[in-house]
C-alpha positions in Angstrom: -176.1 6.4 -44.8 -172.8 8.6 -45.1 -173.0 12.4 -44.1 -170.4 14.7 -44.6 -169.3 17.7 -42.5 -166.7 20.2 -42.1 -164.1 17.7 -41.0 -164.9 15.4 -44.2 -166.6 12.0 -43.7 -167.8 11.7 -40.5 -171.3 10.6 -38.9 -173.3 14.3 -39.3 -174.2 16.3 -42.2 -172.8 18.7 -45.1 -172.3 22.0 -43.9 -172.6 24.8 -46.3 -172.4 28.8 -45.2 -174.4 30.7 -47.8 -175.0 34.2 -49.3 -178.8 34.9 -48.3 -181.3 33.1 -50.2 -179.2 30.7 -51.7 -180.4 27.6 -49.8 -182.8 29.2 -48.3 -184.4 29.4 -51.4 -185.3 25.8 -51.4 -187.7 25.9 -48.5 -188.9 29.6 -48.7 -192.1 29.3 -50.0 -193.1 26.5 -47.8 -191.8 28.2 -44.7 -193.5 31.5 -45.7 -196.8 29.8 -46.7 -198.7 32.1 -44.5 -197.5 35.3 -45.9 -200.9 37.3 -47.1 -199.6 38.0 -50.5 -203.1 38.0 -51.9 -204.3 40.5 -49.3 -201.6 43.0 -49.9 -202.3 43.5 -53.6 -205.7 43.9 -52.6 -204.8 47.1 -50.8 -202.2 48.1 -53.3 -205.1 47.9 -55.9 -207.3 50.1 -53.6 -204.3 52.5 -53.5 -204.0 52.8 -56.8 -207.7 53.5 -56.8 -207.5 56.1 -54.2 -205.0 58.4 -56.3 -206.3 57.9 -59.5 -204.2 55.4 -61.1 -204.7 52.8 -63.8 -201.2 51.2 -63.9 -200.9 48.5 -66.9 -197.0 48.1 -66.3 -195.9 46.9 -62.7 -192.4 46.5 -61.6 -192.1 43.8 -58.2 -188.9 44.9 -56.5 -187.5 42.3 -54.5 -189.6 40.1 -55.9 -188.0 36.8 -54.3 -189.8 33.5 -55.5 -192.2 35.9 -57.6 -195.5 35.2 -55.3 -196.5 38.7 -55.7 -195.2 38.9 -59.4 -197.4 35.9 -60.5 -200.3 37.5 -58.8 -200.0 40.4 -60.7 -199.8 38.8 -64.1 -203.0 36.8 -63.3 -204.7 39.7 -62.5 -204.0 41.1 -65.8 -200.9 43.3 -65.3 -197.7 43.1 -67.3 -195.6 42.3 -64.5 -191.8 42.5 -64.0 -190.1 41.1 -61.0 -186.7 42.1 -60.2 -184.4 40.4 -57.4 -180.6 40.3 -56.7 -180.8 36.4 -55.7 -180.5 34.1 -58.9 -181.7 31.2 -56.4 -185.0 32.9 -56.0 -185.5 33.9 -59.4 -185.0 30.5 -60.5 -188.1 29.6 -58.1 -189.9 32.5 -59.9 -189.2 31.1 -63.5 -190.0 27.9 -62.6 -193.5 28.8 -61.3 -194.2 31.2 -63.6 -193.9 28.5 -66.6 -195.8 25.9 -64.6 -198.6 28.3 -64.6 -198.3 29.2 -68.1 -197.5 32.8 -67.2 -195.2 35.4 -69.5 -193.4 37.4 -66.8 -189.8 38.9 -67.3 -187.7 38.3 -64.2 -184.7 40.3 -63.8 -181.5 39.4 -61.9 -180.2 43.1 -60.6 -179.6 45.1 -57.4 -182.6 47.3 -56.7 -180.1 49.8 -56.0 -178.6 50.0 -59.5 -181.2 48.8 -62.3 -182.4 50.0 -65.6 -185.6 48.9 -67.1 -185.7 48.7 -71.0 -189.1 51.0 -70.7 -190.2 52.9 -67.6 -193.3 51.3 -65.9 -196.4 52.9 -64.8 -196.0 51.8 -61.1 -193.4 49.6 -58.7 -194.1 47.9 -55.7 -191.7 46.4 -52.9 -193.4 44.4 -50.2 -192.5 42.2 -47.3 -190.3 45.1 -45.7 -187.9 44.3 -48.8 -186.9 47.7 -48.4 -185.7 47.5 -44.5 -182.9 45.3 -46.0 -181.3 48.5 -47.2 -178.8 49.1 -44.1 -177.6 52.5 -45.1 -179.3 55.6 -46.1 -177.3 55.7 -49.2 -178.7 52.5 -50.0 -182.4 53.9 -49.8 -181.4 56.9 -51.7 -179.9 54.9 -54.5 -182.8 52.9 -54.5 -185.4 55.4 -54.6 -183.1 57.3 -57.3 -183.5 54.0 -59.7 -187.1 53.6 -59.1 -187.9 57.2 -59.8 -185.8 57.1 -63.3 -187.4 53.9 -64.1 -191.2 55.1 -63.9 -193.4 56.8 -66.4 -194.5 60.4 -65.7 -197.1 60.2 -62.6 -195.9 57.0 -61.6 -196.6 55.5 -58.0 -194.1 53.8 -56.1 -195.7 51.7 -53.5 -193.8 49.9 -50.7 -194.0 48.9 -47.0 -191.4 49.2 -44.3 -191.0 47.7 -40.7 -191.0 51.0 -38.5 -188.8 51.3 -35.7 -191.0 50.4 -33.1 -191.8 47.2 -34.9 -187.7 46.2 -34.7 -187.5 47.7 -31.4 -190.1 45.3 -30.0 -189.3 41.8 -32.0 -188.2 39.6 -29.0 -185.1 37.6 -28.6 -186.2 34.2 -29.6 -185.3 30.8 -31.2 -188.1 29.1 -33.6 -188.3 25.5 -34.7 -189.9 25.1 -38.0 -190.2 21.8 -39.5 -190.9 20.6 -42.9 -191.5 17.1 -45.1 -187.7 17.4 -45.9 -186.4 20.2 -43.9 -185.3 21.7 -40.5 -185.0 25.4 -39.6 -183.8 26.9 -36.6 -184.8 30.7 -36.8 -183.0 33.0 -34.4 -184.2 36.4 -33.8 -181.5 39.0 -33.1 -182.8 42.3 -32.2 -180.5 45.2 -31.6 -183.1 48.1 -30.6 -180.2 50.9 -29.8 -179.5 50.9 -33.7 -182.8 50.2 -34.9 -182.0 46.8 -36.5 -183.1 43.0 -36.3 -180.9 40.3 -37.7 -182.2 36.5 -38.1 -179.9 33.6 -38.0 -180.8 30.7 -40.0 -179.5 27.4 -39.4 -181.3 25.0 -42.0 -181.1 21.1 -42.6 -182.2 19.8 -45.8 -182.4 16.3 -46.7 -181.3 15.4 -50.2 -181.3 11.6 -51.0 -180.0 10.1 -47.9 -177.8 13.0 -46.7 -179.0 15.8 -44.6 -177.2 19.0 -45.9 -176.8 22.0 -43.4 -176.5 25.4 -44.2 -176.5 28.9 -42.5 -177.9 32.0 -43.4 -177.7 35.6 -42.0 -180.4 38.2 -42.8 -180.8 41.8 -41.5 -182.9 44.4 -41.5 -182.6 48.3 -40.7 -185.5 50.7 -39.9 -185.6 54.4 -40.3 -187.8 57.1 -38.9 -190.7 57.9 -41.3 -189.8 61.5 -41.5 -186.0 60.6 -43.2 -187.9 58.2 -45.4 -189.9 61.1 -46.9 -187.1 63.2 -47.3 -184.8 60.6 -49.2 -188.1 60.0 -51.5 -188.5 64.0 -52.0 -184.6 64.1 -52.7 -184.8 61.5 -55.1 -187.7 63.3 -57.3 -190.8 62.3 -56.2 -193.0 65.3 -55.8 -195.5 63.9 -53.3 -195.9 61.3 -50.6 -198.4 59.8 -48.8 -197.6 57.4 -45.5 -200.6 55.2 -44.3 -200.7 52.6 -41.3 -200.8 49.0 -41.7 -203.4 48.2 -44.7 -205.4 50.9 -44.0 -205.5 54.7 -44.9 -205.1 55.8 -41.3 -201.9 57.9 -40.5 -199.1 56.5 -38.9 -198.7 56.6 -35.2 -196.5 55.9 -32.4 -197.6 52.0 -32.3 -197.4 51.4 -36.3 -195.4 48.5 -36.8 -195.6 48.3 -41.0 -195.9 51.8 -42.6 -196.8 52.1 -46.4 -195.5 54.7 -48.3 -196.9 56.0 -51.8 -194.7 58.3 -53.8 -195.8 59.9 -57.0 -193.3 61.1 -59.7 -194.1 64.8 -61.1 -196.6 64.5 -64.1 -200.3 64.5 -64.7 -202.3 65.8 -61.4 -203.4 63.0 -59.0 -207.0 62.9 -57.9 -207.6 61.5 -54.6 -210.6 59.5 -54.4 -212.7 58.9 -51.0 
């Protein structure tokens, strides 16, 4: 069996340094199979009901391989998935075709996008907003979402808190699948309220083990700052909740949920 490495043909493996979610996209769904997308969607539907919102069109921001987008479509919403990774979207489109779902997937940067028509609600799950590592990036994203929502539309998203990123241990996890091996290194940086993940993966393609390396980074922000940037983007009312509940956030909250409303018809809260 021939392997290819950095120095030509060697007894080793082919190594590739990739942009995030290129080769990782090939095993993403297997690695993340325990992510509770269904539970998140049920909570978001509860959020919509609590705030008297009845969206028909929903934008799934940073949709990845489309797990949440496809659940939305199966629930009867007109779902649109948007992501900046063509490799993740390739997987999403393949899954939609396999399930017989008519879902639009858009390749775009969430800091700079324009939909053909505004949507009733936008969501962003799985701390994807934390991938925006500067306040300017957050503000640009919030403005884009605002301009692509209908009047009184709701933007619902979750974020890892500063407490969460400060308490992630520095450790290495080995994840093994049928045709892959992934070394996951957590690299927290509490003083800067950030956390990086270094991935070293090995994919078996025919008789060749191919190596890839990716680095992912998240940044956490004070909840009050996020609220301010939402208001500056034009949202008139912002609600903030603890993890998968309607309890207020507190010092130990690890995942905060934001609900931001665009001006329009009054929103009636339900108990």
